[in-house]
N, C-alpha and C positions, 0 to 999 in steps of 0.2 A: 469370781469364777469366770473363766473365758468360755467362749462359744466355739467349740471345734466343729469340724464338718459333720460329725455324727449327730450333733445337736440341731442341725439345720433341717427342719421338717416342714416346709411351706405347705405341703399337701395334707397335713394332719386334720383331724376332725376337731373343730373348736366348740367349746361349750359357752364361752362368754364373748370372745372376740367375734365380731361380725354382727353383734346386736346393736340396738340403738337406744341406750339409756340416756337420761337427762344429764346434761353436762354439770360437773360438780360446782362450777363457779356461776351457774345460771341465776340462782336465787340472789346472790350478792349483787349481780349486775342489774337485775330488773328491779330490785328494791332500793338501789342507790347506796348500798353498804360497801360496795367495792371502791377501792381508793385508786383513782387515776392521778396522773402527774400533778395537775393543778389543785387536787383535793388536799394535799399535805401542807402543813404549816408547823411552825416551831415558835416557842416563846422568844420575844425580842427580835423577831424576824424582820429583815429589810426587804424591800421590793426593788428589783433592778430593772432598768430600761436600757436599751441599746441605741446609740446614735449610728445611723447608717448613711452611706454615701448616696446623695441624690444624683450622682453622675455615673454613667456607664463605664467610664475610664478616666481616671484622674490621678495625677501625682499628688501625694500628700506632702506639702512643703512644711507645714507646722500644725500642731494642735495645741490650743491654749485652753486648759481646763480650770484655770485659777478662779474665775467667777463662779463656776459650777461648784467647785469645792467649798467656796466661801458661803454658799447658800445654806442657811440653817436647815438642818434635817438631812443633809447629804453626809454620808458616812464613808464613802469610798468611791474611787474612780479607777478604771484600768484602761490602758491603751496598749499598743504593741510593745511599748518600752518596758512593760511589766513582765513580759515573757522572755525567757532566756533562749539560748540556742537549743535546737533539737536535732535528732538524727535526720538524715536526708528523707527517709521514707515518711516522716511525719511533718515535713515542712509545709506541704500543701494543706494538710489538715489544720495546722496552726494558722496559716495565712488565710484560710477560708473562715476560720472563727474570728480572726481579728486582722484587718488589713495592716500590712507592714508599710512599705514605701509607696504603694499605689492602691487605690480602690479599683478593683477590676470588674465590678458590675454594680448596677443600681441595687442598693440594699446591702452592700458589703459593709460589715461592721467596722467602725473606726474607733469607737470608744464605748464604754459602759459605765453606768452610774448606779450606785446603791443608796437608797434613801429610806427614811422611816415610813414613807407611803408612796404610792404610785404618782400622786399629783405633784409631789415635790420632785420626784425623779424625772417626770416629764418637763417640769420647769427648768431643772438643771440641764437637761439636754439642750434646751434653747439657749443656754448661756455658754455652751462650748463653741469655740471659734476654730474652724478648720480652714486653713488656707490651701485651696486646691488649685492645681494647674490642670485645667481640663484638656484631655487628650482626645484624638480621633479614636473612634470605637468601631467595632465590627461584631454583629450578632448573628450573621448568616454563615453557615458552614462553608458554602462555596466561595463567598467573598473572602472569608478568612484565609483560604488557601491561595489566594492570588499573591503574586510576588510583591505588589505594592500595598498589601493590606497593612493596617496598623498593627504593630507588634505588641502583644501582651507581655511577653517575657523576652527581653533583649538577649538573653543568654541561652535560649532554647534552640538546640540543634536536633534535627530529626533523627531519632534512633531507628535502626533496622535497615538503613541504606548503606551499601558498601560500593564505593568509598563514601565516608560520611560527608555530608554537605559542609561547606565552609560558612555559609551565611545562615543566620538564625531565621526561623519562620514560625508560623503558628501551628505547624504540623509536628506534633510531639513524637509520633511513631508511625512507621510503615511496617506492615506485616504481609506475609504470603503463606498460604497453605494449599495443599492439594496433592494430586498424584496423576500419573498417566500423561498423555500427550493430548492437550485440548485441541491443538491445530489439526491433528490427525482425526480426532473425534468429530470436529465440525465439518471436515472435508467428507466424512462418511455419512453426513446427515442429508436427508431428503428435504428437510425444512429447518430453518434457523430463525428464531425470533429474538430480537434484542430490544429492550425497553429501558427507559430511565424512570426513576421513582424518587419521590420526596415524602418524608414524614416530618411532622412538626413535634416539638417537645410537649410532653404532657406531664402532669403532676399525679402522684399517687392518690391524692384526694382524700387522705385520712381525715376523719371528723375531728379527732383530738389534736390540737396543735402541740408542738414540743413544749415541755414544761419540766422544771427541775427545782430542787431545793438542796442547797449545799451548806454544810457546816464544818468549819475548820477550827478546831480547838487550839488553845495556846500551846499545848504540848505536841502539836503537829498531827494529832489524830483527826481524821476527816471522815465525814459521812456524806453521801450523795444519794438522793432519791430522784429517779427520773423515769420517764416513759421511753423505753428503749426495747429493741429486739435482741440486745446483747450486752448485759450489764458487766460481764467480765471484760469485754473489749472496751467498754466505756472506762472501766477502772484502769486498765493498762494504758490506754491512750491518755486519759486525763492525768494519771500519775506522772507520765513523762512530760506532758506539756506544762504541768504546774509544779514540777520538781518535788513530787511527794513520793515517798516509798510506797510501792503497791500494797505492802502489808499494812500500811497505815490508812489506806483509803478503802472504806467499806461502801459498796454500791448496792442499793436495793432497787429492783425493777418494780415499778408500779404496774397496775393493770394498764393495758395499752388499748387506746381507742383507735385502732387501725395503724398499720405501718406499711405493709406490702413492699418491704425493702427500703422504704424511705427513712426508717429509724434504725439504720444499721451503722450510723456514724455519729459524731458529735458536732453540735453547732453552738449550743449555749452553755453546756456543762462546764467547760474550762473557765469561762467568764464568771460563772457563779462561784466556782471554787476560789478563783483569784480574788474576787470581791470579798468573799467571806474571810479569806486569809488576811486581807488588808484591814478589814473593818473589825474582825474579831466577833462577828455576829452571823447568824444564819442568813442566807440570801436566797430569795426565790425569784425565778424568771419564768414568765409565761409568754410565749410568742403570740402576737396577733395574727389574724388570718393573712393580712397584707404581708407581714414578715415571712410567714410560712411560704407563700408563693414566691416572694422576691429573694429569699435568702436560704431556702433549703432546696435539696436536690430534686429537680424534675428529671425526666428521661432526656436522652440525647435527641436532637433533631438530626435528620440524615439526608444525604443525597446518595443514590445508588444506581448502578447499572447492572443489568442481568442479561445474560445471553445463554440460550439453550438450543441445542440441536437434537433432532430426533429422526428416525427412519419412518417411512410411511406406515409401517406396521406397529409403530408405537414404542419403539425402544429408544430411550434417551442415549445419545452417543457422546455428548459432552455438555458440561455446565461451567459457566464462568460468571464471576461477579466482582464488581469493584464497589466497595463500601466506604463512605466517608461519614464518620460520626463526630459530632462535637460533644466534648465532655464538660462544657462550661469553661470557666477561667483557668482550670488546671487540668493537666493530663489525667487520663483515666477513663475515657469513654469506653463503653463495653464493646468496642468493635471486634475484639478477638472472639468474644462469645458469639457475636453476630456472624462472624466468618465461620466458626465451627458449627453453628446451627443451621446455616442457610440451606445446605443441600443434604442435611443429615437424614432426611426421610427417603433418600434415593440411593440405590446401589449403582454408583457411577464408576465406570472404568477411567474416565478422563474428567478431571476436575481441577479448577484453579480459582481461588478466591484471594483478592488483595484487599487490604484495609488501611484506612488512615484515621488516626486519632488526632483531632483538631481542637484547638482552644479558641474560644470566643468570649466576648464580654457578657457572659451570663453566669448565673449561680452554678456552682459545681454540681454536676449531675450525681444522682444517687440511684441505687438499684430500684427497679420497679418490677417485682416478681422476676421473670426470666430476663435479666438485663441484656439488651442487645438483640435477643432472638426474635421478638415480634416483628421488628422492622425488616430485617433481612428475609424473614419467612414471608412477609407480605410481598416483597419483590419477587422472590423465587416462585411462590405459589401462584402469583398472578400470571407469570409467564407459563408455568405448567398448565394452568387452566386454559390459557389462550392456545397453547400448543395442542391440547386435547381437542379443542373446538376446530382448529385448523385441519387436523388429521381426521376429523369426523369420528372421534372415539369417545366412549363414555368416560367422564372424568374420573370416576372411581376405578374403572377397569384400567385406565391409563396409569393411574398411580399404583395400582396393584402390580402391574406388569414390571414396574421399575422400583418397587418398594424395597427398602432395606430389610434384611432378615438376619437371622443368626449367622455369623460369619462374614457379613458385609463389612467392608473396610470403611471406616468413617473418614471424613475430610481431615480430621485432626490426628489420624494415625491408627489408633487401635481398632481391632475388629469388634463388632458388636457381639455380645453373648445372646442369651435368650431374651427376645424382645417381642412386643405385641402389636406392632404397627399394622401388619396384615389383618390381624383379628379386629382392630378398630375399623378398618376400611370395610371388611366384610359385614360387620355389625351395622355400620352406617348404611350400606346398600340394602341390607335386609330390613331396615327400620321403615315403618309406614311413611315417615316423613319424606323419604327419598322418592317415592312414587306418587306422592300426593299431587293432584292437579294444580296448575298455576293459571292465573287469569292474565289477561293482556296488561302489560305494564308492570308485571311482577317478574322476579328472577330468583334463581336458586344458586347458591354458592357453596362450594366444597373446598376445604383446605386441611392440610395435615400440619402437625407441629411436633417439635422435639425439645427436650431439655435433658441435661446431663444428670442432674441430682448430685447430692454431696453428702458425705459422712461427717468426718471431723471429730475433734476432741469433745468428749462427753463424760460427765461424772454424775452418778446417781447414788443416792443413799436411801435404804428402806429400813424403817424401824418398826418392829413388831411390838404391839402394846399388850398389856396383861389381859385385856378383855378380848383379845383375838382380832382387833382391828389393826390396820397398817397405815403408817404415815410414809409417804413417798416424797422425798425431797429431790427436786429437779433444778437444773441450772439453765433451762431453755425457756425464756418467756413464752407464754401461751398466746399465739397469734391466730389460732384457728381451731381451738378445741382440743389441743394436744394433751391437756391434763386428763380429759376423758379417755383418750386413747391409751395413755400410760396406765391409768387405773384398770382398763380392760385387760391389758397385757399382764399386769401384775396379778390381777385376779385369776386370769387363765393359768398362769404358772403355779400360783399358790393353791389353786383349787378352791377358792372362796368366792363369796358373792361380790359383785362389783361395788355395792354400797359399803363394803367393809374396808375399802381403800380410799384414802384421802390424799390428794396430791397438793403440794405447795411449791412455789417458785422460791428457792432459797437465795439469800444474798451472797455476795462474793466472799464473805468471811466464814460461811457455813458449809461450803461445798468446794470440791475441786473444780478446776477450770472447765468452762464450757464455751465452745464456739457459739457464735451468734445464731439466733433462729432465722435462718435464711437458706436459700438453695434447696428447699424441700427436704431438709435434712432431719427435722425433729422427730417425726414418727419413725423414721428409719433408724437414726443413730441413738436417740434417747430411748426409743423402743428396744433396741438391741441391748443397751445398757440396763434398762429396767428388767428385761428378761434375765440377763446375767446376774443382776442383783437379787432377783427372786430365786434363781437357782442356787445362789450362794446362801440365801436364807434357808432354803429347803434343806440344803446339806447340813446346816447347823441344827435345824429342827430334828433331823434324823439322828444327829449326834446326841441331842438332848433326850430324845426318846430312848435311845440305846442306854443312856445313863439311868433313866428312870426304870427301865426294865432290867438293867444289868445284863445286857446281851451285846454281842459285837455289833458295831455300826453297820457292817455289811449285811446284817440280818434284818435291817429296817428298810422299808420302801415307803415312798410318799405317793399316795393315790387319792384323788378326789378330796384333797384338803385334809388328809389324815395320815399319820404315821401308822404303819402296820407291820407286824412281825412277818418275816418271809424267809422260808428256807428251813432246812433240817435242824439248824441250831438256833432257831428263833424262839421257840417256846410258844405258849398259849397266852396271849394278852389281848385285852380289848383295845381297839384302835384309839389313838390319841389325836384330838383335833389340834389345830393351830392354837386355839384359845386354851386348851388343856395344857399344852406345853409351855405357852407364854406365861400362864399363871404360876407355873413352878420354876420360872427362869431364875429367880433369886437363889434357889436351892441347887441349881444344876450348872452354875457358871456365870450367871449375870445376864444382862440385857442381850437380846437377840436382834441382830441387824444384818442386812445384806448390803454389799457395796459393789460398785463396778466403776472402773475408770478405764476408758477405752479411747482409741483413735480409730473410729469406725471406717472400714473400707467396704467395698462391695456394693455401693449404692447403685442400683440398677437404673439405667436410663429409662426415660418414659416417652411415650408417643400418644398423640390424640388425633382424632378426626372430627372436624366441626362441620355442621350443615346449617345454613341460614337462608330463609326466604325474606325478600324485601320488596317494597313497592316504591316506585319513584314517580313523583308528580312532575310531568313533563313541562308544566307551566311555571313551576316555582323552584324545582330542584329539590324539594323536600323529600327525605327518605323516611319510610316507616318500616320498622322491623316487624315482620308478621309471625315468624316461627323460628325457633332455634333449638338445635339438638347437639349435645356434647357426647362424644364417645371417647373414653380414655382408659388406658391401662393403668390400674392402681396397684398391680401386683397382688395385694391382698387388702381389701377395705376393712381396716380395724373397726372403725365406726362409720358405716356407710352414709349416715346423714351428713357428717362433716366432710366426707369425700365429695358427696354431691354438692355441698355448699361451696367447696373449693372450685369445682367445675363451673358452677353457676356464677360465682363471683368473678372468675377469670373471663367468662363470656361477657358479663355485664360491663366490666371495665374495658374489655376489648371493643365492645360496641361504642362506648363513649369515645375511645381513642380514635376509632375509625370514622366516626360521624361528626363529632362536635368539639372535642377537647383540643386546645392548642394554646401555647404561649404566644401572645401577640405583642410585638415590639414596635414602637414608633421610630421615626427617623432620629429621635434623640437618644435611642438605646434604652428607653424606659418601658417597662411592662405596662400595657394598657388595660389588662383585665385581671388584676390581682385580687379577685374575690369571687365567691361562688355565684354572685348575681351575673357576672360577666364571663366567668370561666364555666363553660356549660357542661356540667356533669349530668349524665343520664339520671332521670328519676323514674319511679315506678311506672308512670304513664308512658314512658319512652320504650319500655321493654315488654316483650311477651313473656309468658311462662317458659322457662328454659328447661327443656327435657334433658335427662341425663341417662347414660348407659355406662355402667361400670364393667369394664373388662378386667379379668384377673388372670394374668399370665405371671405366675409366681417368679419373684426375683430370688435366685438361689443364694444370693449374698446376704439374705436376712432370714432369721429363724422362722418367721411367719410368712415370708415372701413379699414383704412390703417394698413398694416403690414410692418415692415422694410424688405428690400430686399438685402441690400449690403453684409451681412454676409453669408447668406444661400447659395448663388451662388458659393462659393468657397469650400463648404463642400463635395459635391458628386464627383467632377472631378477626384480626385486621385483614388478613387475606380472604377469609371466608366471606366477610361482609363486603369487601371490595369486589370479589367475584360475583356476588349476588347483585350488588348495585350496578355493576357493569352490565350484567345480563339484563337487568330491568330497564336500564337507561339506554341500552343499545350502543354504548360507547365505553371504551376501556378507561377506567379511572386510575390515575397513577400518583395522585397527590393526596395525602391524608392530613387532616380530616376531610371527609367528603361532605363538607358543609353545603347547604343549599346554593350559595353563590358559585362554588366550585363545580357542583354537579350541573347547574344550569349553564355555566360557561362551557363545559365539555359538550353538553347536548347541542348548544347553539353552534359551537365550532364544527361539530360533526355534520350538522345540517348544512352549514355554509360550504363545507368541503364536498358535500354530495351534490351541490348544485352545478 
């Protein structure tokens, strides 16, 4: 059943949606019954280990695996030679999984071994001989853009420049977006501020490392179990890389111990499949934490310039930005998303953003919640905050005066529909946090943020059981409590209790295609499909009731979980519950199920405003976060507790990104802090209680008004914390993370300049 405009009713009164029931997978997870990637095993299973490059950049002249293969207990080895040619769009994916002619970063896989146990596999790795020609490397985005920088790809010509360059470079793409006349806008400004900014690469920091188990049978049928945010994408990608028909590869998503966008691609799965294909036995790979840091995707590091002009009464006349993002060793840095998001919170007549996608000798970047947006937002919101201070204006009022609203033209072209940015700003200003007193050495920061949100391909199946309970099959791995939200929406539509619905994540052979759980799309798109599947089931329930009563189907209505006769030709019958009808399904046509296959559109954009108080130790540069409040538009909070959890999680991760987290490389191009002891994630003692305010400005593109919330919550924290720390320190901080040495250096430089 499709959802037409008449079925969209975001302002309806809900009976189940909006409540806070216990999540259906909670007991399994707290008792250890839930199966994560490394929990799976199979009879006769082999253990695989991966040989990785110790060099940041090196040509692979030869690989000799003969001694490793001869070691007793070794059952298979794969190198780049075992993979055939693939279409252009997948070449970078394949080359990231297994180095071809060059190792492009420390940790780049060059060979993989499968053995009867891990000890033998480790010993076999020691026997592989790789002849490297070590090459000059570059890990900094600015250095990589220099004309004399070492080239990662000798055939890379910058796209997006007309006429196209003749010489290769490390710049994969140049882009420009915007509208109006920025020169005219800056000429009309009473004040212009221009600043440069830098952010370092950070990792998603998920607790569970990547793990998978692959089994390829002699008849070509293959199975793969893995921790992923998108098992359908894993199936299609691995099928092409490993030359397996997609219909012969069945992929099951395990429970996922964190992803945050980092588990939306493949790293080890094709290697496990190829090793199983060669050995004829199941093969398991579990990455170490060192491998996770060195060989899976962190965010981009960036170099940015932002310029904003405004009149003395607080109207922004022009905005411009230049964004340089590195995407690791392969093209694909999220600079376009950064460009589209940078000024999204402001209704600007004159706007220009340019961007560069740059390659460096680092692991290929992967999504981290709102990919690209936190960095550009940090730069823009820092200058917005500074402009408000220069003009002597309240920072919230300044933002409200320039805030995007319904009908505002976005930087990327379309006009915004119904949005809730102004509502978040007003709620922030009305919050007690905004007027709470501060002590000497403390500062308060405000920042806004935006994310697009996404719909995409989604399939849902709903099976009604004879006892009146419901099984809901989803194809979107649960990365934030989505099963509970789907059960709530199914129960709402069917008119039954929440605990009567049980959701599972189906494998790729059991359900139609589903896009990855990313882009804040799941509650929106899978929710839309769940509602449509429930309405499909309700229509069938009414048909069955009509058969039982022997009346026309248009004389049956569904109300409060029951079929009831309605109308002049309905007759007098007692209502039939879902359980009553399901119990008689065998006599009225067979099993009852609802289905929905959609390519969801209408995902409403989302905005948030964050407030943070911090304290800076002027002697050491140490920063302490004192208070944090998140105000965000959720459209409709299906399960408010999980919405609040997304808000808090984004803030916590943003605090870590702003203050401590970074990839540190030595002069040799090797990562120096590849472990949780040295890569400084925030812990509970680093964080205050994070307050949340849910704003609900209904998205008319969804039956219940849902907007995705998972991405937007990580966009403002970098800027909000930086604005707070800058206020507390008395000097503008422009380089993240604001670790104690950087803060102290900025304070000392400001003192020296004041003398």
